[in-house]
Every structure is written in structure tokens, then in C-alpha cells.
N, C-alpha and C positions, 0 to 999 in steps of 0.2 A: 546436523542436517534438519532443516525445517521446511515444511510444506513440500516434501519429497516422498518417494516410495522406497521401501526396503523389503527384501524378502529373505527368508531363512529356509534352508533346505536340510531335511533330516534324511540321511542316507543309511540304509541298513545293509550290512554285509555279513554273510554267514557261510559256514561250510556247506550248507544245504541250499545255497542260493539258486541252484539249478531247479529246485522244486518250487512250485507255486503254492505257498502256504498263506493262510489268511493272517493279516496283520491288523492290529488296532493301534493307531497313533494318536497320542494325546499331547497337544501343545500346552505348555504351562508358562505362566508369567508371574514374576515377582516385581511389583512396583518399587521405585527407588525408596519410597517411604515405608516399605514393609519388610518383614523378616521371614515371610512364608510365601510359598508358591500358590497360585490360584489356577484352577482348571479353566483354560481359555476356550479351547475347542477340541473336539474329538471326532476322528473319522474311524468308525468301528469296522471290524472285519467283515460285517455283512453289508457295508456300504452306506450306512446312515451317518448323518452329521449331527452332532449334539453340541450345544453351547453350554458353557459353564455358567456359574452364577456371578461372573465378574461384570462390572458396569457395561452397559449396552453400547458405549462409545465404539467398541471393537466391532460390533455387529455391522455398522454402517461403512466401515473402512477396511474390513478384513476379507481376504479371499484365500481359499485353501484348495489345493489339488493333490491328488495322490495317485501313484502308479506302483507297480511292483517294486518293493524295496526302496521307495522314495516318496517323501511327503514334502510339500512346499507351502509355507505360510507367507502371504504377501500382505503388507499393511501400507496403504497409500495415504497421502496427505498427513504424514506423520507430524505430531506436535510433541511438546515436552511431556504430555501425559503418557506417551508410549515409551518414555525412558524407563529402563529397568533391565531385569535379567530374564532371559528366555531359555527354555530347554524343552526337549521332546522325550516322551516315554513311549516305548514300543513294546507291544505284547504279541507273542506268536501263538497261534492256535492250531489245532489239528484240522485237517481238511474237512472232517465230518462235523466240525463244531458249528457249522451253519445250521445244523439240524438238531443240535442239543445245546445245553447250557454248561458245558464243561469249562473249567477255568483254563486260563492260558498255560501253555506248556513252558514258556520261557518269557522273560521280560528284561528290559534294560533301559536305563535312563542316561541321556547324554550329559556331558559336563555342561555347566551353565555358560551362557554367552551374554555378556552385557552389551546393551545397545544404548548409546547416549544420543538423544535428539536435542540439539543445541541451537541457540540463536546464531545468526551470521557472525563469522569471525572466530567461532570456536570449532574444535575438531572433535568428532565422536570417536569413541574407542572401538577398535576392531579386534576381534579375537577369533581364534579357531581352536576348538577343543576336541580331544579324542578320548574315548573310553572304550575298553573291551570288557564285556561281561557276558557270562554264560555262552561263550562261543559266538556272540553276536556283536559286531562292531558298528557303532552309530557315530556318524560324523555330522555335527551341526556347523554350518558355515554360511557366510554371506555370499550372495551372488556377486559376480565381478562388477556389475553396474553399481550395486549398493555399496560395495567396498570402496570403489573409486569415489563415490559421492561422500562417503564418510571420511576418507583420508584427505580430501581436498578442503581447503579453507573456503567456505562459502561466503560470498559477498552479495549485497543487494545489487540488482541490475537497474535500479531506478535512475533515469536520466531526465533532466528538465532543460528546456531551452534557456541557455544562459546569455543569449545575445541581448545587449542593451539597445534602447531606442528612445527617441524623443517624439512626443506628440504635441503639436501646437494647434490649439483650438480657439475659436471665438468664444467670448464670454457668453454664459447662459446656454451653451451647447452641451451635448451629452458625450461622455467619454467611455470607451470600452478598452479595458486593459486585459491582455491575454496571458494565460498560464498554460504553456504547451508541454505535454509529457512526451518525450522521445522514445523511452523504453521503460519497461517495468519488470519486476521479478515474476517468476512463474508461481503458480499456485492460486488458491482462492483468497486473494488479498483485497483489502479495502483501503481506500485513499482518504486522507484528510488534507484539506486545502486551507491554508491560512494566508490572509492578505495583510501586508504591512505598508505603512506610510511614514515618510520623513519630510517635514517642511523644507522650504528653500534655505532656511537659516543654516549657517555653516556648522554650528555645534548641535544641531537638532538630532535627537535620538529617534530610533524607530519605535512606532507604536502600532499595536494590532488594531486593524479596522474590524475585521470579523473572521470567523472560522467556520468551515463546514467540516465537522469531524467525521471519523470513520463510520459513524452510524447515521450520517446525513443530517445531523442536528446542527442548526445555525447558532453560533455563539457570537455576540457582539462584544467588541473590545471595550474596556472601561472608559476610554475617552470618547467613545462614539455612541454612548447610550442615550443621548438626547433624542427626543422625537424627530427633530429636524434632520439629524444625521442618520437616523435609522431609515428614513424615507429616501435619503440621498444615495446611499450605498447599497448595492445588491450584488450577490454572486450567482452565477448560473453555470450549470454543467451542460456545455454545448454538445459534447460527445464524450466517449470513454477517455480520450486523451487531451481534451481541450476544455478549459474552464475560463470564465471571464468575470471581471469585476466591472460593474456598470456604475458610473457616476453621473447623476442627473444634475442639470443646470450648473455647470462648472463655473466657479467664481474664483476670485483672487486667492482666498484661503486654501483652495484645493491644489494650488501649484506646489510641486515638489516631486519626490521620487516614490515610486511604488514597486513592490515585488511580491511574489508569492513563495510560500514554502510548501512543499509536497511531502507527505509522510505516508509510508506503507505500513499497514497494520494487519496482523493475523489474529483471528478469533479462535482460541483454543476450545476444546470440547467442554471444559469446565467453566466457560464464560469469561475467561481472562484474555485481555487484549495484550499483544506483544508488538512493539514497534520494531520493524525490521530495518528501515532506512529512512533518510531524510535528505532532500535536495532543495536548493533555492534557485529561483529563476534569475535572469538578468534584470537590470533596473529599467523601468519605464519612467522617463522624466516628463511631467506634464507641465506645459507652459500655455499661457494665454497669448493670443496674437495681439501685438501692439495696436492701439488705436491712433489714427492720424488726426491732428488738430489743424484746422485752417483758420487763420486769423489775419486781421489787418490792423496796423498801427493806427491810432487816432490821427486823423488828418484835418487840416484847416481848409475850409472852403469859404471864399469871400467874394463879394461883388464890388465892382468899382463904385457903384452907387452907395449912398449912405444906407446903413442897415445893421442888423444884428448878426454876429458871427455864429454859425452853427457848427458844432463838433459832432462827428459821427464815427462809429466803429462797428464792424460786424465780426463776430467770431462764431465758428461752428465746429461740431465734432461729427466726423463721418467715418464709415468703415473703410479700411485701406483698399478693399477691392473695388471701390467706386472710383471712377476716374472722369477726366474732363469736367471737373467741377469748376465753376466760375464764381469768382467773388464779385458781388455787386454792392455798390455803395449807394446809399441814399443820402442826399444832402440838399440843403437849400438855404436861402437867406430870407430872413424876416425883414421886411421893409418897414 
């Protein structure tokens, strides 16, 4: 489970449960890389909340609530750093302990519960442990919502428009190629957008034009590092779900196929990036509009009177959207 919330519940049951006795509950955590438990957070019998000496990452994403014989620990935006073993320790005090410093009358520790926070496609472990000690029964379990999330195979919800299209443009005009995101995964995720190009040639391979990574840093592809190409290609974030590649002054060498790749990334609390998913867009084929050539074959023009023969021909290139062009010939005879 990644970029989701899980909560743990510590339930205290005792033969004197009908009495309102002060309780102190301490939540403990053992990271996956450690062999000892650390004090995470404590709710004392007089109502104060105390944090342990564990890294402050938990301070920003942890909530705790407590009622009679029940304590709940909630951790939101879970990452792999929260993978480990959790347990709760309960201490029972006399009623008059609020006014003195007497030690607890009884205490118990739950069995450990391992929580695995995994990348998409993996399944976390779910467990339920029971322990009875000193007449007090403590149950540590996951809520139904968290258990359902852990048991299910989590997949990225990223979807990108895969429809292919053709753009036909006049030479030296500007082109805008879109990369549209239809849906994305939940959580505080960042996107990386990579643009690719393949020339018209049959066996041409895909080359990277440029990339806007998950930190919004622009990286130019190896084959587009020339000053001229750097000025020609630009990427823009139009909205949260729409990105564009701008191509200036389209020319013959720009004809070909384009597409984008979208990646979802999660930044963990220790500064490590995790890629959750990747999708590719449909192809956009860029073509230049054909130019029309107007020409006349050389023709002979002669006069009946004696003189020199003049040959003349006119050729012109016009845009295809012009019409009613007339071809005019100039000719004459030199006497």
C-alpha cells in the first residue's frame, strides 16, 4: 500500500472494564532495518501526548485518538519508511494516580503486528495478534478499510489519451502536439513528461526530444542539444492534465511521428523517488502540406514576316489555397 492511510487500534479488555481507570498507551515501532522497538508516541493517563525520539517524519503524518479502553493510531500518506512492526503497551493506574506519582498497577504489551508498505503490484501482510497478560487482554488489529487496502493488489490509475492523429501544416508554421492525462492515481504524486520523435523513415528509431522530470527540471535529449534545436522545441504545462510540445517554424526534417510518455512519481520522506506507473500517448503524425507548381511548356511563337524566333516559358510556385491563378505568357518577335 503506497500513498494511502492505515490505522491501528489497541483495544483493552479487563475484568474490571466497568470501572473507569486511568490508562497510559504507548505506541512502539520497529523499522524493517532494526532489531529493537522505538517509542513512537504516548498518551498518558493524565491526557498529555508525548513524542518519542524517533525521526520526525511521523510527526507530520500521524494522528492518535483515545477513549476508554481504546486507542487508535492513524498514519496517512504511507511510504516504505513506515514499513515495520508496530505494537502498543498499556499501563493501568489507580484512580488517585492523577494526584500522585505512583507507578502503574498493571501493564501489558500486545503481540507485534507487521505492516508492509509496498509499491504497486505487491501485497502487504495483514495480521491479527492476541495476548492475555495480568488479566488484561489487548488486541491490535487493522481497521476494515486498511485491511481491504492491504489485501488488494494496488495498481496505478494513470491513463493517457491513446488516440492517434495526423497534423498537416504549411511549411514554416508552428505546431502544437498535446499530451492529455485522463486519470491519475491518488496521493501526493508528481508527474514526469517525456517527448519522443521518430522520422518518416521506415526503420527509424524513437529518440528523446526533451523531458520535464518530476522536479520540473527540463532535460534535452542527446540528439537535440544543438542551439538551433533547443530554440525550436519547447514543452508547456497548460493545466494539471494537459501538456504540449511546441515546434517552431516547422520544416521538412520535422516530419514524422511524435508521442509523450507520462510517469507518476512519489517522493518518500527520506528524499527517495519511487516510480509508480508509466503510460504512453497515441501517436501524432506531423506532415507538411504539399505545394502546388504551375508551369508552362516552352512554346514557339513566330510571325509570318521575316524575323527571329523567341522562345518563352513561365513557371511559378504558389500555395495550394490560392486559386483562379492565370498563367500569362510574354512573347514577341524580333524583326
